[in-house]
Steps between C-alpha positions, in 0.01 A plus 500: 500500500606864450841630602341715770317202643829307507665792680215499750552130566874555538442770759251276675768231528739764641266532796641174638832651617317810620270295720797301631672827595187620680473172694870516596456860618212403730701209643800727565280751684370219721856376556616841625236497773553132578871553571411733787649828630758645262591814310162464329292380797485697827503293819169464684533477882262259668460136606638265234186284500288789376453568129641612263748217461838467329812283501692767698805406291669844517585511128795702379392856401641484148315173436154631584554821303603289198185293549296823507666630182426170328139499621440852370674453165340164429157626603517830315653366180267200509198732511640723226538191280169335592270797443594556131489123440148492642386781270687375193337160514150642461366434149137467598412812300725417204868576454609858560535718191838662432630414842207667678186347650202491272183695570321338783806309623524575869777259585759775459301768678243743371381419145666683214182644358403622843195272504460139599391268225141380492454226750811585704391551859844505656510881486139590551167502320482416128536767235203673338250286682613177336433195715800355670613144470419301812778453751590130519383337818829312519808705412667198345228495235550865404711631218730707722712221642840601642808363322582140583842586648329678789354319799127536546380818677368286785846348548667841512246631750551191716880543489474864602256432785708211636817709481331786688375260767847347544664842526259595779663231715854622423667813643453810280791601279629786289444794737432585862168678452306220667688570824359853493148358458545289811631798698209725398254233610691462825469874568123484462470213747721689749306825465748698287407684182694343208451819297698711747749244635774278361658178620756697702216611729468142626852426630547146623183372334576175311277592205610862464868409541477274194436800270802571281677819404428749352133466596520483879389860551238506226128508587246308295403627154227238456126545526276415797382167356861384456576611856195313631617175339849556639349550845303176470819314408683657794217412737526136393881491487571687822876524569584256221613658174472159334136445581407862425668464163323176426158655558591790272626251241168314510311826436735584216499158331122477531462838326737396219328165445151650518597759240637230272188286531274800442690598186492140379124483548440812294723388213383138489297552179821561301784245549761729346405799713478274803853374435633852461335603828664206680841597358464864599363437851458162667806322357704816442838417660586867555177563691548183702850626582389849607137489611491156660857413603564870572164522676425861408174664604440602137353152446202582720429830323525340156258225602240759601544703181478202264190377681347850483544521123361153444200569724419850377158383381413510873559864579503489879718190523746638248515830686573328831782300338648817349490664841670203663777509242565870562489439877776242456731701275401843379663491154266215406233770486599568138295194408183671625527753217414221256148436629457876552565561130272215397214644707559866423165527319308320771540731801260299712690176450831679541380650827414155637836349414704804601298548818569145616870533419537835674304376803741209550806727471358771726397251769842337487694822537255630760590201715879538471502882490635757259854427618491214249511749211822678598743213420332456160548865401863487611595186308316619188794734434765228519710386202610137489858417400404291194259758358612689191402814690802434721711549186318827433563610858869421465530698176322800649728496804806475275392787273313739731642408839463254786319739730160352413347158455283647217202298622251766386609509134530122496146463633373731226699312238367165617141627475564613142646160410206327669257710296686422178500124562136493609394708199698274266341182636148641513537638146599152386209347690246736341627439149520123530198421716712348775258345748511337837377205700167334430291290731168487687614757757748690280238632260527868422261693729445755219478317163391817317821673605708198405369521143608863485821574311651599835319231696813334633428224746614527859779236482657674199499844664630356828775309318614806306517721809676239714760422232557871443548557871744211544712600200505870597514513880829611662462239774467147366577155643467164323187376677309816403477355147269230633212746475570556129502126433176462695343754265657357183338160545161673480561647153602364163851379420748740340868590494436680829513160675867463411585860585358468852673164555831654384441795736445262790807292410723809484378623838542152648865491397550850641378398846692178548434464781284787625661505845812652650593271787685172456647580156856402401730802476651380173153516340437859600536591132158347439350788698742781415568425132234273353197656670556857375571378144168317484345845469621513139319175424180633657533821299542299179192292581298816567599647165427167330153491655407848374641435152318167472168646615513793258611293203240232568224758534612670180481173305169387639256788489156390601247477217157662544223252575 
């Protein structure tokens, strides 16, 4: 056995503690909701017999915040340890040479030579017309088995789905955004426009009164499809915040589970890729903490976008799904640029997909009215407290003067950073032949374009643009990173997995918790001291991403066919 193989086995064994940390993180997230209303869990007015359920134990604020810190650290560090162990244990293509993957080895991301080896179908069609090796009917019989220290992919998917289902029956935790969702739905059922009114416009209403500061005066910034689902939940829940919340939680958990099962189905031919997908999505403790326990509407948009990319072989269906995603949350529309690039040389096919997507969005906004666009344009200029652009704003105010918020220059700067990151990632993708998801419905609609030197597949383009946006935008919250992870599972493994997980972990610690009410005064430093300093960590991660992408692309120039 070579020394590199022994190192791979050692890293595989190190996955045991990582998986234990991930399991503990998921259990802690469930515990926070199970304990009931606290500094992490807003109270839900309504009859006690209605779901969601909890012990109503009124836990001490410091205790639940410590539990949240532990859940985030264990989950984030567990993922950061498990992902390299998963890649390091892959010797199916021979041991890496000089510390780098060998040509054709896709376990670490795009192959070094820029081309998959003959017979490797994990990243697309075989090279130079050589026939590919058949995909094993049973993954256990294939040569790409995951390291023995990891549970099977099926087990991880089952754990994630069960955890999501359990969390749907517990009160949401981490922020108060879900209370806004209930209030917007309530407005629709009472005949008010949620895009021009806030919770303060319904004084004395049990649902609107549950909305927390500082969001009581804010109208909805979500799309018409999100508002329609919120209205359905309100229609079922009536005056009960509890029941309204439970219906919303069922929608949310169903979207998360469906996305996980869909991703698992389209990676089932490769056990290692299937395991990575489960770690990054279904059993990801940070996503379970934010998207499921936090019950953010982003889950619904991500589900539509992942399904659209996997079904892009069916142009109309993929277009409808893209439109639904945009009509839930508008920034998810970045994903649509992936299929648009892939079909750029097939205008007829592009017109079908784009036409279906645009039709869904136009119909949705025609129903709710153009008032729905005004809150979006206003919030697009905001700067979140944990963003590194907040540091830039502070320096500008200290040097030039405090008479301006400098939002214009910051917006321009963020667009330049976005362009730099996107260019860096796409340059790397072109030079290494980074490819996306494969499956009966995920086939490239334009194979001729995909064989072009610039024929990047839709998932790769979408991933690069989404990651660039999330690392560069002035307004960023932890659960926004869910869209990046949803895109990452559709492309090959690389160091970018760890960078995005670290980005999500840093943001998670910055917004602990992401609510103002019910917080102990002696922990105010978490918001006033820790949160602004996280901007430095996000800046460092952004620089690290660009440096990694440029260095990797420089080392791995693509060879001509």
